[in-house]
N, C-alpha and C positions, 0 to 999 in steps of 0.2 A: 119866712122859711117856705121853700117850695112844698107843694102838696105831693105826697108820694104814695097815698093809699095807706092801708093798714100796715102796722109794723110787722116785718117778716123775720123769720129765723135768721139770725146774723151769721155771716160767713166772713172769712178773711180772703182778700183778693188783692193782688198787685196790679197797678195801673201804670203803664208806660206811655208817656205823652200826655201832658196836662195843658194843652192849648185851649182854644175856645170850646171845643167839644169835650175833650178829655177832662178839663178842669171842672166843667159843669156836671159831667157824669160822676166824678168823684164826690161832689157835693150831694147829688141826688142819692147815691149809694149810701153815704154816711147818714143822710137824713132818714133813710130806711132802716138804720140800725146795723149796717155792715161796717167792718173794719177795713179801711182802704190804705194801702201803702203805695204812695205815688212817687214815680221818678220822672224827671224831666231834665233836659240840659240846662234849663234856666234855674239857677239855685234859689231864686225867690219863690218858685212854685213847688219845688219837690219836697218830699218828706225824708228821703234818704239820698245819699250822694252817689250811688252807683247801682247798676243792675245786680251786682253781687250782694249788696246790702239789702236790696229789695227781696231777693230770693231767700236770704238768710232770715228775714223778718217774718216769713210766712210759715205757718204750720203745714204739715203734709196731710193729704195730697195738696200740693201747691197749685193755685190757679193764677195765671198772669194774663191780663187783658192788655193788648197792644193797640195804641191809638196814635200812630205816627204816619207820616206821608207814605203813600204807596210806592212801590218800586224798591230801589236800593235801601232806603232807610228801614223799611219793613223787613226786607230780607235779612239785612245785617242784624237787626234786633232779634228776629226769630232764631237765626243761626246762633247767636250768642246765648239766648235762653236755652237752646238745645244743649249747650255745653254746661249750663249751670243747673238745670232741672234734672229730675230723675224719673224712674219708672213710676207710673201712676199719676204723674203731674199733668197739667193741662195748659196749653197756650190758646188764647182766643185772639184772633185778628179782627178787630172792629174797625179798621181803616177802610179806605176805598181801594183795596187791592183787586187786581184782575183775578177772576175766578180760576184761571189756569195756574196762577202762582200758588193758590191754595193747595192744589193737588201735590205740587212739588214740596211745599212746606210740610204737609201732612206726612208724606212719605219719608222725608228727612227725619222728622221727629219720631215717627213710628219705629225707626231703627233702634231708638233708645227707650222705647216703651212709653213715650210721652204722647198724650192725646192732643187733638187739634180740632178747634171749632172756628169756622169763618162766620162772621156776623156783619151783615150790612146794617148800617145805622143811619136813620133819617130823623131829622127834627131840628137841626141847626141850633141857633141860640135860644130857641123857645123850648128846647127839650128839658131843661132843668125844671121848669114849672109844669109843662104839659106832658112830659114823658117822651120817649124816643120810640119810633117805629123800628122794630127789629126783625130781621130776616136772617136766620142762621142755618148752617149746614154742618153735619157731622153725625156721628153715631149717637144713639139714644143714651148710651152710657156716658159719653163725654159731655153731652148737653146737660145731663142730670147734675154733673159736678158744678156747673155754673148757673143752674136754673134759678137759685135765689137772687142772683144779681140780675138776671134777665127779667125776673118778675118785678124787681125794684125799678129798673130802668124803663120798662114799657109804660104806656099810658094806662090810666085806670080803665076798668071794664074788660070785656072779653076779647076785644080786637086790639090790633096794634103790634102783635108779635106772632111769628110763625116759624116752626121747624120745617124749613122748605125742602129738606132732603139730605142727601149725602154731602160730603165735603165738596165745597165749591158752589153748592146750591144757594147759600146765603148771599154771596157776593154776585152771583149771576142774577139773582132776583133783584138785588139793589141796582145792578147795572141797567137792567131793563126799566126799572122804576125811574132812574135818572134820564134814560132816553125818552121816556114818555114825558117827563118833566120838561125837557128841552122843547118838545113839540107843543105842549100846552102853553108854555111861556111865549113861544114865538107867535102862536095864534092870537093871544091877548095883545101882544106888542103890535102886530100888524093891524089888528082892529083899532087899537088906539091911534095909530098913525093915520089911518084912513078917516076916522072921525075928526081928527084934528085938521086934516088937509082940506076938507070940503066945508065951505062956508054955509052951513045949514044947521048944525047943532050948536046950541048956545053954550053948553057946559059939558065937556066930555067927561070930566071927573064924576059929575052927578049921574051921567048915563051909566058909567061903570059901577057907581055905588048902588044904583037901583037894581043892577043885575045880581047883587049879593043875596037877594031873597026871591024865591019863586021861579027863577029861571033854571034851565037845564045846564047852564054853564057856570053856575055858582061853584066856588071852590075856595080853599085857603089861599091859593096863589092869587085869585082875584081879590081877596081881602087885602093881601099884602101889596098889590099894585095900587089899590085905592089909598092905602096908608101912605105909600110913597108919593102919590100925587097930592095928598093933603099936605105932606111935609114940603114938597117942592113942586108947585103947580107948573105944568109944562115940562117938568124935569130939566129945567134950564141949567142946573148946576152939574149935570151928569154928562160925561162924554159918551157917545154912542159906541162903546167898545165893550165886547163881552168875551171873556175867556172861556175855556172849557177845561174841565178837570180830567178828562180822559175817558170817562164812562160813556159819554155820547159816542165817541169814536169806536169804543169797544162794542157798543150795541150795534152800530152799523156794520162793523166787521163780522160780528156773529151772525147778523142777518145774511150777509153775503156768503159766509161759509156754510150756512144751512139752507140757502135758497129761500129765505123768508124776506119778502119785500117790506122795507121800512121807509117809504117815501117821505112821510111827514117828519120823522125823526132825522132822516138824512138831510132834508131841506133845512131844518132848524140848525143842525150842526154846521152846514155850509154857510148859513146866514151869519153865524158867529165868526167864521173865517173872514167873510167880506167886511165885517165890522172893524177889523183891525187894519184895513188898508186906508192910507191917506189918499191914494190914487190907484185905481184898479188897472193893472197891466192888461188884463183881459179886455176891459172896456176900451183901452187904447187901441187894441187890435180891431175891435168892433167898429169904433169910430173911423179908423183908417180905411176899413173895407167899405163902409157906407160912403165915404168920400170918393173912393176909387170907382165904385160901380154906379153911383148916382149923383156924384158931385155934392153930396150933403156936407154942410159946413162942419168944420171941427173947431174946437176951442184950443187956444194956446195953452201950453203946459202950466203957465202961471195962473190959469183960471179965468182968462179974459172972455168977453162976450162972443158967442158964435156969430159967424157971418150970415148973410141972408141965404135962405134955402134956394136951390136952383129952380128956375122955371122950366119944368120938364113937360109942359103941355105941348 
């Protein structure tokens, strides 16, 4: 059983979305003594068969935590809950929603007297055992309604959770957190590639492992990279393709909108775009221009060897 700290005063809470994160959150909440009613489209995961049944199972004031994909799925779920819940009830959006969506959702629910809290959640698959880092936004009154659940989900100790500000502050903080995550991961990745490329270091994995203690760049991400290298030396089984969930893009856009330079985060985001190309159209143009102005050799589209460089002496 996962450690969740001292037993807390139990509360009833609905949880919509029981995937990797939501399912583990339900378990952690139950381990802390809370009553959780879960709904998911997968009948093997859910406790009730509909949102209507979930709402009916909760005592008032009702608290429903939403953990579904951002965008349309979240909007549709919150809109439906707005029809089912009543004055004094509360909706918590714990997904990766864009912070500007929070403001629209809060305004929509407020028309019916329903409160809203946005909560950025970090912790991934390790959250069940270690707790989740929580960043939440909303009024003090609304946060108080879900505080027992927040206390159960957070890591043990004083840190790991913050009331970041008004509605939108939670997801805005999580967005910036993920932007920083992009840049840190990219730095580790580039360093690993360089160490691998030069024939001077005997064991790159052991170099990274040594950095886990005493250095200024030690971190949990470094620990995870070492674990991945132990499982798959050289990462031979993994394709060099990295997707993005949207929050890196939103961070860059927020930087542009507010005239805040984010060069490291932006470069990390663009590196992910490059990773998805089998053959770069931009580099085709660069190769063509080099050939035009200097006669530099180009490669055939099939990936053949380049011809000899021109003698420009």
